[in-house]
Structure formats: structure tokens, C-alpha cells
C-alpha positions in Angstrom: 0.2 0.0 0.1 2.9 2.3 1.1 4.5 1.5 -2.6 1.4 1.9 -4.1 0.8 5.8 -2.5 4.6 6.3 -3.2 4.2 5.9 -6.6 1.0 8.1 -6.8 2.4 10.9 -5.4 5.7 10.4 -7.6 3.4 10.3 -10.7 1.9 13.6 -9.7 5.0 15.2 -8.8 6.1 14.8 -12.5 2.9 15.9 -13.5 3.3 19.1 -12.0 6.7 19.7 -13.1 5.8 18.7 -16.9 2.5 21.5 -16.0 5.4 23.9 -15.0 7.2 23.2 -17.9 4.6 23.4 -20.1 3.0 26.7 -18.8 6.1 28.5 -17.6 8.0 31.5 -19.0 11.0 30.7 -21.6 13.7 31.8 -18.3 11.8 29.0 -16.6 12.3 26.4 -18.9 15.9 27.3 -18.9 16.2 27.0 -15.4 14.4 23.7 -14.9 16.5 22.2 -18.3 19.8 23.1 -16.3 18.2 21.4 -13.3 17.1 18.4 -14.6 20.3 18.0 -16.4 22.7 18.3 -13.2 20.0 15.5 -11.6 20.1 13.2 -14.2 23.9 13.7 -14.7 24.8 13.0 -11.1 22.1 9.9 -10.7 24.0 8.6 -13.6 27.3 9.2 -12.3 25.9 7.5 -8.6 25.1 4.5 -10.8 28.3 4.0 -12.9 30.3 4.3 -9.9 28.7 1.9 -7.7 28.9 -0.5 -10.5 32.9 0.4 -11.1 32.2 1.6 -14.7 34.6 3.5 -16.2 32.7 5.9 -18.2 32.2 10.0 -17.3 29.0 11.5 -18.9 30.5 14.8 -18.3 33.2 14.0 -21.1 30.9 14.2 -23.9 29.0 17.1 -22.8 31.6 19.4 -21.7 33.7 21.8 -24.1 37.1 21.2 -25.0 40.2 23.7 -25.6 41.5 21.2 -28.3 40.6 21.7 -31.9 41.1 18.6 -32.9 39.0 17.2 -29.9 36.3 19.6 -30.8 36.0 18.3 -34.0 35.0 15.0 -33.4 32.3 16.2 -30.7 31.2 19.7 -32.2 27.8 19.5 -30.2 29.9 20.6 -27.0 29.5 24.2 -27.8 26.3 24.0 -27.1 25.9 21.1 -24.4 28.5 22.4 -22.0 25.7 25.6 -21.4 23.3 23.1 -19.7 25.9 21.1 -17.6 27.2 22.3 -14.4 30.2 20.7 -12.3 29.1 17.8 -9.9 31.6 18.4 -7.2 28.7 20.3 -5.4 25.5 22.6 -5.7 27.3 26.2 -5.4 28.2 26.0 -9.2 24.4 25.5 -10.4 22.9 27.2 -7.3 24.7 31.0 -8.4 24.1 30.5 -11.9 20.6 29.7 -11.6 20.3 32.4 -9.0 21.2 34.9 -11.3 19.7 33.3 -13.9 16.2 33.9 -12.3 16.8 37.3 -11.8 18.1 38.4 -14.7 16.3 36.2 -17.2 13.1 37.4 -15.9 13.7 41.3 -16.4 15.2 40.2 -19.7 12.2 38.0 -21.3 9.6 40.7 -19.5 11.2 43.3 -21.6 12.6 41.7 -24.4 10.5 38.8 -24.8 11.2 34.7 -24.8 12.9 34.4 -28.5 15.4 36.9 -27.6 16.4 35.7 -24.3 16.5 31.9 -25.4 18.8 33.6 -28.2 21.4 35.2 -26.4 21.3 32.6 -24.1 22.7 29.9 -27.2 25.0 32.5 -28.7 26.4 34.2 -25.3 27.7 30.8 -24.5 29.1 30.3 -28.0 30.9 33.8 -27.5 32.1 32.4 -24.5 33.6 29.0 -25.6 35.3 31.3 -28.6 37.2 33.3 -26.2 37.8 30.3 -24.0 39.7 28.1 -26.9 41.1 31.2 -28.9 43.0 31.7 -25.3 43.7 28.5 -24.8 45.2 28.2 -28.1 46.9 31.5 -28.6 47.8 33.7 -25.8 51.3 32.4 -24.3 50.4 32.2 -20.8 47.5 30.2 -21.2 49.0 27.5 -23.9 49.5 24.2 -22.0 51.0 21.8 -24.6 49.6 18.0 -24.1 46.6 19.3 -21.7 43.0 19.7 -23.1 41.3 22.2 -20.9 37.3 22.0 -21.0 34.8 24.2 -20.2 31.5 23.5 -18.4 28.4 25.7 -16.9 25.8 28.4 -18.2 27.7 31.4 -16.7 28.3 32.6 -20.1 25.3 32.7 -21.2 23.6 33.9 -18.1 26.6 36.9 -18.2 25.7 37.7 -21.7 21.8 37.8 -20.7 23.1 39.9 -17.4 25.1 42.5 -19.8 22.5 42.7 -22.2 19.4 43.5 -20.1 22.2 46.2 -18.2 23.0 48.2 -21.3 19.5 48.0 -22.6 18.1 49.7 -19.9 20.9 50.8 -17.5 18.8 52.9 -15.3 16.7 50.4 -14.2 16.6 50.7 -10.5 17.2 47.4 -8.7 17.4 46.1 -4.9 20.1 43.8 -3.4 19.3 41.7 -0.6 20.2 43.3 2.9 21.3 46.5 1.3 18.2 49.4 1.7 19.4 51.8 -1.1 18.5 51.2 -4.7 21.2 50.7 -7.6 21.0 51.3 -11.2 21.1 48.1 -13.2 24.0 49.4 -14.9 26.0 50.1 -11.9 25.6 46.6 -10.6 26.6 44.7 -14.1 29.7 46.6 -14.2 30.3 45.3 -11.0 30.2 42.1 -11.8 32.2 42.2 -14.8 35.1 43.6 -13.3 34.7 41.4 -10.3 35.2 38.5 -13.9 38.4 40.5 -14.8 39.8 40.8 -11.3 39.2 37.3 -11.1 40.7 36.6 -14.1 43.8 38.2 -13.4 44.4 36.3 -10.3 44.2 33.1 -11.8 46.5 33.4 -14.8 49.3 31.1 -14.1 47.9 29.2 -11.1 47.2 25.4 -11.3 43.9 24.3 -11.2 42.5 27.8 -11.4 39.2 28.6 -13.1 41.3 31.2 -15.8 38.9 29.3 -18.8 35.4 30.7 -16.6 36.5 33.8 -16.3 37.7 34.2 -19.9 34.2 32.5 -20.9 32.4 35.0 -18.5 33.9 37.8 -20.2 33.4 36.6 -24.0 29.5 36.4 -22.7 29.6 39.7 -21.5 31.4 41.4 -25.1 28.4 39.5 -27.1 25.8 41.0 -24.8 27.5 44.3 -24.8 27.5 44.2 -28.6 23.9 42.7 -28.9 22.5 45.4 -26.8 23.9 48.3 -28.2 22.7 47.2 -31.6 19.2 46.5 -30.5 19.1 49.7 -29.1 19.9 50.6 -32.5 17.1 48.7 -34.3 19.0 46.1 -35.3 18.6 42.5 -34.3 21.6 40.5 -34.6 20.0 37.7 -33.3 17.2 37.2 -35.5 18.9 34.6 -37.9 19.2 32.5 -34.7 15.6 33.3 -33.8 14.6 31.8 -37.3 16.3 28.9 -36.9 14.7 28.3 -33.5 11.3 29.2 -34.7 11.6 26.8 -37.6 12.9 23.9 -35.3 10.2 24.8 -33.2 6.9 24.2 -35.8 8.5 20.8 -36.4 7.8 19.6 -33.1 4.6 21.9 -32.4 1.3 19.8 -32.3 -1.9 21.5 -33.0 -2.9 24.2 -30.4 -6.0 24.1 -28.4 -5.7 27.6 -27.7 -7.3 30.8 -29.4 -6.7 31.1 -33.2 -6.0 34.3 -34.9 -5.9 34.5 -38.9 -4.3 37.5 -40.4 -4.9 39.0 -43.9 -2.8 41.9 -45.4 -4.5 45.2 -45.1 -5.3 48.0 -48.2 -3.2 51.1 -47.3 -6.4 52.4 -48.8 -8.5 51.4 -46.2 -6.8 52.8 -43.4 -5.8 49.7 -41.9 -2.6 49.1 -40.7 0.1 49.1 -43.3 1.0 45.1 -44.2 4.8 43.9 -43.0 7.4 44.4 -45.9 8.2 41.0 -46.7 6.8 37.5 -45.7 9.4 36.9 -43.3 8.3 40.4 -41.1 4.9 39.1 -42.0 5.6 35.6 -40.2 7.7 37.2 -37.4 4.7 39.7 -36.5 2.1 36.9 -36.9 4.6 34.9 -34.3 5.3 37.8 -31.9 1.0 38.3 -31.8 0.5 34.6 -31.2 2.8 34.7 -28.5 1.2 37.4 -26.8 -2.0 35.7 -27.0 -0.6 32.7 -25.6 1.0 34.3 -22.6 -2.2 36.1 -22.1 -4.7 33.1 -22.0 -2.3 31.4 -19.5 -2.6 34.2 -17.5 -6.3 33.7 -17.5 -6.2 30.0 -17.0 -4.1 30.8 -13.2 -5.5 34.1 -12.4 -8.7 34.5 -13.9 -10.3 36.9 -16.6 -10.2 39.7 -13.9 -6.5 39.6 -13.6 -5.9 41.0 -16.8 -5.2 44.6 -17.4 -7.2 46.8 -19.6 -4.7 47.1 -22.2 -4.2 43.2 -22.1 -8.1 42.6 -22.4 -8.8 45.0 -25.4 -5.3 43.4 -27.0 -7.4 40.0 -26.7 -10.7 41.7 -27.8 -9.4 43.2 -31.2 -7.5 40.0 -31.8 -10.5 37.7 -31.2 -12.7 39.6 -33.4 -10.2 40.3 -36.7 -10.8 38.3 -39.2 
């Protein structure tokens, strides 16, 4: 009987996790993926060690600095962004804590598609500076030694720096400090801290030199991305397009509200049509994303929880044919 109760409790717990993932924001999905990968990897490593199986999963998902190894395992440029050190919980905890706050602010301001693309490209940028450093900087070149990169720090730094550059005057409060700070000042402090830690780690055995390099690589990308975005240029658009195409391959027919679109004639006084099919499809996807977010809010908190702007938007889209 106890076994049955435990089984039902576990099934209910897993159902809740699936529901949270399905209805959650992109930032929540990223956090859940990172935590889930950590738990699964940890459990598998425990099993392998108990069975005296000499196999390490990390060897196949962490990013190597050696070009020849990278050619054999090119996927690690992406997978390393979702895997954390199993030596303790601190690496994962602090990364997810910063991602929670910076990612939520980023997504609320710029949207889920830009958040995901910045996470992915920021991680790649961090890897590029890491591998270039260990292959071309004299102080870091280590013959016959393959350094590896692991963790979401570069991706998170890119997100943190990007939102700080995009809205520098946003006021935030830190724990146990009553005074508020401009977001750009907090971002600048953490970037400066990365440079200090990089400087102190160079030439030190078993130091996290590669990790600090990756942080700075992510920061550089976040800085460039936000500055371009403020000028009206989204340099992540090509990645977002790829993500959209991949998503459509796995997307089921939604039961949510459908919105039909048609190009309007400028003579009728309606909205000017998009310049091309790509922009039209992008606007359509963005509008549907807004509708989905509003419907999710209704399912969680009821229709009365909507703002007047959200109610008007939903009404207009529902009556648009």
C-alpha cells in the first residue's frame, strides 16, 4: 500500500513538473532544463561508480579547448551551457539564482525568443574566447593538456550584461541593502569582478581561468547585442528564425485561440502590411506569443487579473478576421 502511495505521489509530482514546464516562461524552462540535466547526470554518475563502470558523461558534453577534440564532438559548444560541475551544488545554485533575476527582467522586456537566442549565442561567444585563449595566448597555452569548459555562466553573463546595457537606469535592490542601485552599476561591478578573478587566476594551477575568460566572452557579446538592439538592429534574428523553424517541427496543433491574419490595403486605412513575408511571419508569431501569454494568465488567475490593455488586445485579436 505504501508503495502504491509513493508511486502515485511520484507520478503526481512529475505531472506538476511537466505542467510547470509547459506553461512556464522561457526563463523558467531554461532553469528547469539546467536543474534537470544536473540531477540526471548526477544520478547516472552515482550508478556508474557503484557498478565500477569507468565512464564519465561529462567527457561528452563539456566543451574542450583542443581543436582536434572539438572536431570530433562539435555539439559540446552547445551542451556545455546546460551542464554543471558535480563537485557541489554551488556552481549550479549561483548560476540559476542570477539567471532567475536577470532572465526574468530580460524576458519581460525583450521577450522569450530574444532570451533563448541570447542564452545560446552568449554561450558560444564565451566558448570562442575560452578556446582562442588556450590556443593562442602564451600565458594560457598548455601543451599536451586539454582544458574543458562547463556551466551556463557565459550565457547568463551575456543575458545580464545585455539587459543592463539595454535599460541601464532600471533601479534594483540587493539583499540586505536598503539602497537601490542602477542596473548598469551592478552589471559593471560583476564584469569588473570577472576581470579581477581572471587576472588573479592566470598561471595558477587548477584555477578557473577558462571560466572567467568565458564570462568575459559572454559579456562582450551581451554588450554588442544590446547596443545593436537599441539602434534597431537585432543581430540574433537569424538564430531566432532557426529556433522558430525547429519549434514548428515539434509543435502540435494548439487548442488555444487562433488568430487569422490578412494583408490590409493601405487605401482602407488599416495597418500597413509587413514589408515582406519574413516580417509578416515574425509579426504573426509575436502576436500569437502575446495571446498565449494572456491566455496562460487567465488560466492561472482568471480573466479579471488582466489589465485593460491586455483585455483590449485580446478582444481586438479575437474579432480580427
